[in-house]
MDAnalysis code that builds the backbone (N, CA, C; Angstrom):
import MDAnalysis as mda
import numpy as np

u = mda.Universe.empty(189, n_residues=63, atom_resindex=np.repeat(np.arange(63), 3), trajectory=True)
u.add_TopologyAttr("name", ["N", "CA", "C"] * 63)
u.add_TopologyAttr("resid", np.arange(1, 64))
u.add_TopologyAttr("resname", ["PHE", "LYS", "GLU", "THR", "MET", "ASP", "PHE", "THR", "GLY", "VAL", "VAL", "LEU", "THR", "LYS", "LEU", "ASP", "GLY", "THR", "ALA", "LYS", "GLY", "GLY", "VAL", "VAL", "ILE", "GLY", "ILE", "THR", "ASP", "GLU", "MET", "LYS", "LEU", "PRO", "VAL", "ARG", "TYR", "ILE", "GLY", "ILE", "GLY", "GLU", "LYS", "VAL", "GLY", "ASP", "LEU", "ARG", "ALA", "PHE", "ASP", "ALA", "ALA", "ALA", "PHE", "ALA", "ASP", "ALA", "LEU", "LEU", "ALA", "ASP", "GLU"])
u.atoms.positions = np.array([
    [95.961, 102.520, 136.636],
    [94.913, 102.015, 137.494],
    [95.053, 100.507, 137.687],
    [95.092, 99.755, 136.590],
    [95.222, 98.302, 136.674],
    [96.571, 97.877, 137.222],
    [97.583, 98.708, 137.027],
    [98.918, 98.352, 137.486],
    [99.019, 98.400, 139.008],
    [98.151, 99.151, 139.658],
    [98.193, 99.329, 141.106],
    [97.512, 98.188, 141.852],
    [96.449, 97.644, 141.301],
    [95.675, 96.593, 141.968],
    [95.465, 95.427, 141.019],
    [95.236, 94.267, 141.577],
    [94.999, 93.061, 140.784],
    [93.497, 92.848, 140.611],
    [92.931, 93.462, 139.587],
    [91.504, 93.345, 139.320],
    [91.205, 92.052, 138.579],
    [90.045, 91.456, 138.872],
    [89.635, 90.236, 138.178],
    [88.365, 90.427, 137.362],
    [87.765, 91.599, 137.448],
    [86.540, 91.847, 136.705],
    [86.023, 93.248, 136.939],
    [84.921, 93.549, 136.262],
    [84.333, 94.880, 136.285],
    [82.879, 94.781, 136.753],
    [82.451, 95.760, 137.533],
    [81.047, 95.917, 137.905],
    [80.576, 97.210, 137.257],
    [79.576, 97.117, 136.409],
    [79.044, 98.296, 135.724],
    [77.690, 98.654, 136.300],
    [77.540, 99.916, 136.644],
    [76.274, 100.378, 137.202],
    [75.613, 101.348, 136.235],
    [74.391, 101.693, 136.533],
    [73.621, 102.670, 135.759],
    [73.285, 102.180, 134.354],
    [73.059, 100.879, 134.203],
    [72.632, 100.364, 132.902],
    [71.111, 100.339, 132.784],
    [70.424, 101.009, 133.709],
    [68.969, 101.043, 133.670],
    [68.427, 102.230, 132.876],
    [69.305, 103.066, 132.352],
    [68.878, 104.252, 131.611],
    [68.453, 103.914, 130.201],
    [68.358, 104.932, 129.368],
    [67.887, 104.733, 128.004],
    [68.966, 104.201, 127.074],
    [70.226, 104.348, 127.438],
    [71.306, 103.849, 126.584],
    [71.247, 102.331, 126.529],
    [71.618, 101.788, 125.394],
    [71.583, 100.346, 125.203],
    [72.670, 99.616, 125.977],
    [73.695, 100.301, 126.424],
    [74.752, 99.635, 127.178],
    [75.920, 99.183, 126.325],
    [76.046, 99.711, 125.123],
    [77.169, 99.355, 124.260],
    [78.510, 99.721, 124.856],
    [78.502, 100.572, 125.875],
    [79.730, 100.958, 126.563],
    [80.411, 99.735, 127.174],
    [79.641, 98.707, 127.477],
    [80.201, 97.485, 128.062],
    [81.295, 96.915, 127.166],
    [81.055, 96.898, 125.880],
    [82.023, 96.341, 124.933],
    [83.310, 97.151, 124.949],
    [83.199, 98.463, 124.934],
    [84.380, 99.318, 124.956],
    [85.193, 99.170, 126.228],
    [84.522, 99.103, 127.358],
    [85.223, 98.983, 128.637],
    [85.942, 97.646, 128.746],
    [85.264, 96.570, 128.389],
    [85.908, 95.263, 128.507],
    [87.057, 95.128, 127.520],
    [86.922, 95.716, 126.348],
    [88.007, 95.681, 125.370],
    [89.207, 96.485, 125.861],
    [88.958, 97.655, 126.409],
    [90.032, 98.522, 126.891],
    [90.735, 97.933, 128.106],
    [89.982, 97.409, 129.054],
    [90.561, 96.933, 130.309],
    [90.979, 95.467, 130.265],
    [90.527, 94.743, 129.251],
    [90.823, 93.308, 129.129],
    [90.376, 92.542, 130.373],
    [89.184, 92.898, 130.868],
    [88.600, 92.258, 132.042],
    [87.148, 91.903, 131.752],
    [86.668, 90.800, 132.307],
    [85.258, 90.451, 132.112],
    [84.343, 91.277, 133.004],
    [83.127, 91.468, 132.551],
    [82.109, 92.103, 133.385],
    [81.556, 91.022, 134.305],
    [81.568, 91.271, 135.598],
    [81.070, 90.299, 136.580],
    [79.622, 90.597, 136.968],
    [79.326, 91.879, 137.184],
    [77.988, 92.290, 137.615],
    [77.583, 93.563, 136.893],
    [76.268, 93.738, 136.735],
    [75.727, 94.982, 136.204],
    [74.674, 95.504, 137.170],
    [74.557, 96.803, 137.218],
    [73.535, 97.442, 138.038],
    [72.392, 97.891, 137.160],
    [71.199, 97.469, 137.512],
    [70.031, 97.834, 136.706],
    [69.122, 98.814, 137.436],
    [69.596, 99.330, 138.544],
    [68.844, 100.293, 139.344],
    [69.796, 101.027, 140.266],
    [69.261, 101.619, 141.297],
    [70.080, 102.440, 142.186],
    [70.374, 101.796, 143.531],
    [69.845, 100.617, 143.798],
    [70.020, 99.968, 145.095],
    [70.947, 98.764, 144.973],
    [71.524, 98.363, 146.100],
    [72.418, 97.205, 146.109],
    [71.700, 95.974, 145.559],
    [70.431, 95.834, 145.877],
    [69.653, 94.705, 145.382],
    [69.444, 94.708, 143.878],
    [69.814, 95.798, 143.220],
    [69.672, 95.902, 141.768],
    [70.901, 95.402, 141.017],
    [71.903, 94.909, 141.734],
    [73.068, 94.313, 141.078],
    [72.712, 92.903, 140.635],
    [73.080, 92.565, 139.420],
    [72.812, 91.241, 138.857],
    [74.097, 90.664, 138.282],
    [74.238, 89.353, 138.386],
    [75.357, 88.689, 137.716],
    [75.213, 88.950, 136.222],
    [76.323, 89.259, 135.567],
    [76.293, 89.593, 134.147],
    [76.122, 88.331, 133.322],
    [75.155, 88.326, 132.437],
    [74.885, 87.222, 131.519],
    [75.153, 87.742, 130.107],
    [76.291, 87.349, 129.545],
    [76.714, 87.883, 128.248],
    [75.705, 87.580, 127.142],
    [75.156, 86.374, 127.124],
    [74.199, 86.011, 126.073],
    [72.928, 86.856, 126.175],
    [72.408, 87.017, 127.376],
    [71.206, 87.834, 127.565],
    [71.489, 89.293, 127.224],
    [72.681, 89.772, 127.575],
    [73.050, 91.149, 127.263],
    [73.113, 91.354, 125.748],
    [73.745, 90.415, 125.032],
    [73.848, 90.521, 123.573],
    [72.465, 90.493, 122.929],
    [71.595, 89.616, 123.413],
    [70.224, 89.563, 122.883],
    [69.512, 90.897, 123.072],
    [69.631, 91.479, 124.266],
    [68.975, 92.758, 124.550],
    [69.578, 93.887, 123.725],
    [70.885, 93.847, 123.527],
    [71.575, 94.886, 122.772],
    [71.139, 94.887, 121.308],
    [70.890, 93.698, 120.768],
    [70.552, 93.568, 119.349],
    [69.049, 93.500, 119.079],
    [68.251, 93.476, 120.120],
    [66.797, 93.333, 119.958],
    [66.177, 94.584, 119.349],
    [65.161, 94.351, 118.537],
    [64.348, 95.457, 118.019],
    [63.371, 95.849, 119.107],
    [63.141, 97.147, 119.228],
    [62.199, 97.605, 120.261],
    [60.825, 97.754, 119.715],
])
């Protein structure tokens, strides 16, 4: 996949569900690419620039 195109980052969608989003770490580790945007809903307007610090805080936060 990566050998065919010159990717510079990843856009992850469907992070609005109940999962904490730990999949982000696995994907970035496997693909060796930064996450550029995340989708927090189902509409184009729900795409947000990825903020690693805010994501880590949310991932580790107690509910």
